[in-house]
C-alpha positions as a Markdown table, in Angstrom:
| # | Residue | x | y | z |
|---|---|---|---|---|
| 1 | Unk | -40.5 | -44.1 | 7.9 |
| 2 | Unk | -40.7 | -47.6 | 6.4 |
| 3 | Unk | -39.0 | -48.6 | 3.2 |
| 4 | Unk | -42.0 | -48.0 | 1.1 |
| 5 | Unk | -42.2 | -44.5 | 2.5 |
| 6 | Unk | -38.9 | -43.7 | 0.7 |
| 7 | Unk | -40.6 | -44.5 | -2.6 |
| 8 | Unk | -43.5 | -42.1 | -2.3 |
| 9 | Unk | -43.8 | -39.8 | -5.4 |
| 10 | Unk | -43.2 | -36.6 | -3.3 |
| 11 | Unk | -40.0 | -38.0 | -1.8 |
| 12 | Unk | -38.6 | -39.5 | -5.0 |
| 13 | Unk | -39.3 | -36.5 | -7.3 |
| 14 | Unk | -38.4 | -34.0 | -4.5 |
| 15 | Unk | -35.0 | -35.7 | -4.2 |
| 16 | Unk | -34.5 | -35.6 | -8.0 |
| 17 | Unk | -35.4 | -31.9 | -8.0 |
| 18 | Unk | -32.9 | -31.2 | -5.1 |
| 19 | Unk | -30.1 | -33.1 | -6.8 |
| 20 | Unk | -30.7 | -31.4 | -10.1 |
| 21 | Unk | -30.8 | -28.0 | -8.4 |
| 22 | Unk | -27.5 | -28.8 | -6.7 |
| 23 | Unk | -25.9 | -29.9 | -10.0 |
| 24 | Unk | -27.0 | -26.6 | -11.7 |
| 25 | Unk | -25.7 | -24.6 | -8.7 |
| 26 | Unk | -22.3 | -26.4 | -8.9 |
| 27 | Unk | -22.2 | -25.8 | -12.7 |
| 28 | Unk | -22.8 | -22.1 | -12.0 |
| 29 | Unk | -20.1 | -22.1 | -9.3 |
| 30 | Unk | -17.6 | -23.6 | -11.7 |
| 31 | Unk | -18.6 | -21.0 | -14.3 |
| 32 | Unk | -18.6 | -17.9 | -12.2 |
| 33 | Unk | -16.2 | -18.7 | -9.3 |
| 34 | Unk | -13.7 | -21.0 | -11.0 |
| 35 | Unk | -14.0 | -19.3 | -14.4 |
| 36 | Unk | -14.7 | -22.5 | -16.4 |
| 37 | Unk | -16.7 | -21.3 | -19.4 |
| 38 | Unk | -19.3 | -23.9 | -20.6 |
| 39 | Unk | -19.1 | -25.1 | -24.2 |
| 40 | Unk | -22.4 | -25.5 | -26.3 |
| 41 | Unk | -22.7 | -29.1 | -25.3 |
| 42 | Unk | -22.3 | -28.3 | -21.6 |
| 43 | Unk | -25.1 | -25.8 | -21.9 |
| 44 | Unk | -27.3 | -28.4 | -23.6 |
| 45 | Unk | -26.6 | -30.8 | -20.7 |
| 46 | Unk | -27.6 | -28.0 | -18.3 |
| 47 | Unk | -30.9 | -27.6 | -20.2 |
| 48 | Unk | -31.5 | -31.4 | -19.7 |
| 49 | Unk | -30.9 | -31.1 | -16.0 |
| 50 | Unk | -33.2 | -28.1 | -15.8 |
| 51 | Unk | -35.9 | -30.0 | -17.7 |
| 52 | Unk | -35.6 | -32.9 | -15.3 |
| 53 | Unk | -35.7 | -30.6 | -12.4 |
| 54 | Unk | -38.8 | -28.9 | -13.7 |
| 55 | Unk | -40.6 | -32.2 | -14.2 |
| 56 | Unk | -39.5 | -33.4 | -10.8 |
| 57 | Unk | -40.7 | -30.3 | -9.1 |
| 58 | Unk | -44.1 | -30.4 | -10.7 |
| 59 | Unk | -44.4 | -34.1 | -9.9 |
| 60 | Unk | -43.3 | -33.5 | -6.2 |
| 61 | Unk | -46.0 | -30.9 | -5.9 |
| 62 | Unk | -48.7 | -32.9 | -7.7 |
| 63 | Unk | -47.8 | -36.2 | -5.9 |
| 64 | Unk | -48.9 | -38.3 | -8.9 |
| 65 | Unk | -50.6 | -41.7 | -8.9 |
| 66 | Unk | -51.6 | -44.0 | -11.8 |
| 67 | Unk | -51.2 | -42.7 | -15.3 |
| 68 | Unk | -49.7 | -39.3 | -14.2 |
| 69 | Unk | -47.0 | -41.2 | -12.4 |
| 70 | Unk | -46.1 | -42.9 | -15.6 |
| 71 | Unk | -46.1 | -39.6 | -17.5 |
| 72 | Unk | -43.8 | -37.9 | -15.0 |
| 73 | Unk | -41.5 | -40.9 | -14.7 |
| 74 | Unk | -41.4 | -41.2 | -18.5 |
| 75 | Unk | -40.5 | -37.5 | -19.0 |
| 76 | Unk | -37.7 | -37.8 | -16.4 |
| 77 | Unk | -36.3 | -40.8 | -18.3 |
| 78 | Unk | -36.7 | -39.1 | -21.7 |
| 79 | Unk | -34.8 | -36.0 | -20.6 |
| 80 | Unk | -32.2 | -38.1 | -18.8 |
| 81 | Unk | -31.6 | -40.2 | -21.9 |
| 82 | Unk | -31.4 | -37.0 | -24.0 |
| 83 | Unk | -28.9 | -35.5 | -21.6 |
| 84 | Unk | -27.0 | -38.7 | -21.4 |
| 85 | Unk | -26.7 | -38.9 | -25.2 |
| 86 | Unk | -25.3 | -35.4 | -25.2 |
| 87 | Unk | -22.9 | -36.3 | -22.4 |
| 88 | Unk | -21.7 | -39.4 | -24.2 |
| 89 | Unk | -21.0 | -37.4 | -27.4 |
| 90 | Unk | -19.2 | -34.7 | -25.3 |
| 91 | Unk | -17.1 | -37.4 | -23.5 |
| 92 | Unk | -16.3 | -38.9 | -26.9 |
| 93 | Unk | -15.0 | -35.6 | -28.1 |
| 94 | Unk | -12.8 | -35.2 | -25.0 |
| 95 | Unk | -11.3 | -38.6 | -25.5 |
| 96 | Unk | -11.0 | -38.3 | -29.3 |
| 97 | Unk | -10.7 | -34.5 | -30.0 |
| 98 | Unk | -11.5 | -33.1 | -33.4 |
| 99 | Unk | -8.7 | -31.8 | -35.5 |
| 100 | Unk | -9.8 | -28.2 | -35.3 |
| 101 | Unk | -9.0 | -26.5 | -32.1 |
| 102 | Unk | -10.9 | -23.3 | -32.8 |
| 103 | Unk | -13.3 | -22.2 | -30.0 |
| 104 | Unk | -16.1 | -21.9 | -32.5 |
| 105 | Unk | -19.3 | -20.0 | -31.9 |
| 106 | Unk | -21.3 | -20.2 | -28.7 |
| 107 | Unk | -24.7 | -21.7 | -28.4 |
| 108 | Unk | -26.6 | -18.4 | -28.4 |
| 109 | Unk | -24.9 | -17.3 | -31.6 |
| 110 | Unk | -25.6 | -20.7 | -33.4 |
| 111 | Unk | -29.3 | -20.8 | -32.4 |
| 112 | Unk | -29.9 | -17.1 | -33.2 |
| 113 | Unk | -28.0 | -17.1 | -36.5 |
| 114 | Unk | -28.9 | -20.5 | -38.0 |
| 115 | Unk | -32.2 | -22.5 | -38.2 |
| 116 | Unk | -32.3 | -25.3 | -35.7 |
| 117 | Unk | -31.7 | -27.9 | -38.4 |
| 118 | Unk | -28.3 | -26.3 | -39.2 |
| 119 | Unk | -27.4 | -25.2 | -35.6 |
| 120 | Unk | -27.7 | -28.7 | -34.0 |
| 121 | Unk | -25.2 | -30.4 | -36.3 |
| 122 | Unk | -22.7 | -27.6 | -35.7 |
| 123 | Unk | -23.2 | -28.0 | -31.9 |
| 124 | Unk | -22.7 | -31.8 | -32.0 |
| 125 | Unk | -19.7 | -31.6 | -34.4 |
| 126 | Unk | -17.8 | -30.2 | -31.4 |
| 127 | Unk | -15.0 | -27.7 | -31.3 |
| 128 | Unk | -11.7 | -27.4 | -29.5 |
| 129 | Unk | -13.7 | -25.8 | -26.7 |
| 130 | Unk | -15.8 | -29.0 | -26.3 |
| 131 | Unk | -12.8 | -31.3 | -26.4 |
| 132 | Unk | -10.9 | -29.5 | -23.6 |
| 133 | Unk | -10.9 | -31.2 | -20.2 |
| 134 | Unk | -10.5 | -28.3 | -17.7 |
| 135 | Unk | -11.7 | -30.1 | -14.6 |
| 136 | Unk | -11.8 | -33.7 | -13.2 |
| 137 | Unk | -13.0 | -35.3 | -10.0 |
| 138 | Unk | -12.1 | -38.9 | -9.1 |
| 139 | Unk | -10.8 | -39.3 | -12.7 |
| 140 | Unk | -14.1 | -38.2 | -14.4 |
| 141 | Unk | -14.6 | -35.1 | -16.4 |
| 142 | Unk | -17.7 | -32.9 | -16.2 |
| 143 | Unk | -19.6 | -34.6 | -19.0 |
| 144 | Unk | -18.7 | -38.0 | -17.6 |
| 145 | Unk | -20.1 | -37.0 | -14.2 |
| 146 | Unk | -23.2 | -35.6 | -16.0 |
| 147 | Unk | -23.6 | -39.0 | -17.6 |
| 148 | Unk | -23.4 | -40.7 | -14.2 |
| 149 | Unk | -26.2 | -38.4 | -12.9 |
| 150 | Unk | -28.4 | -38.8 | -16.0 |
| 151 | Unk | -28.2 | -42.5 | -15.6 |
| 152 | Unk | -29.0 | -42.2 | -11.8 |
| 153 | Unk | -32.1 | -40.1 | -12.6 |
| 154 | Unk | -33.3 | -42.5 | -15.3 |
| 155 | Unk | -32.8 | -45.6 | -13.1 |
| 156 | Unk | -34.5 | -43.8 | -10.1 |
| 157 | Unk | -37.5 | -42.8 | -12.2 |
| 158 | Unk | -38.0 | -46.3 | -13.6 |
| 159 | Unk | -37.5 | -48.1 | -10.2 |
| 160 | Unk | -39.8 | -45.6 | -8.5 |
| 161 | Unk | -42.6 | -46.0 | -11.0 |
| 162 | Unk | -42.3 | -49.8 | -10.9 |
| 163 | Unk | -42.2 | -49.9 | -7.1 |
| 164 | Unk | -45.1 | -47.5 | -6.7 |
| 165 | Unk | -47.3 | -49.3 | -9.2 |
| 166 | Unk | -46.5 | -52.6 | -7.6 |
| 167 | Unk | -47.5 | -51.3 | -4.2 |
| 168 | Unk | -50.9 | -50.3 | -5.6 |
| 169 | Unk | -51.6 | -53.9 | -6.8 |
């Protein structure tokens, strides 16, 4: 396979899907086998990975060209930036914890009890649960690793779209 073959839509989006699936599987492993309960911000980051995985899977199946390639790439970047923003806020809370160390309400309770306009500020205000660092790998916490992956997915989507569009011209 030549170098341009690695930048085919199916290969790129299929790789993004596999990586996201692996990250979600690892998150579930940490939750169920290691007993690390996710905080509301962790769950929102999972949703962002799931959204990226969904777009990437559809794109890998569709094998887009032209405008549809831009749409899929744009959606991956959008979800990656959204997840990255959540990961940045979560990392901030871990480095500069809030004064309250209460565990607070879980994501399901907040979303079922309050309208979205009131639930989102409560989620992003953070709790003692969000500021705890229970796991690190190579000096980075879970939201810091999530940020690394969100940045990787955004960069891969942009580079792939640029390379694929340049090859067509």
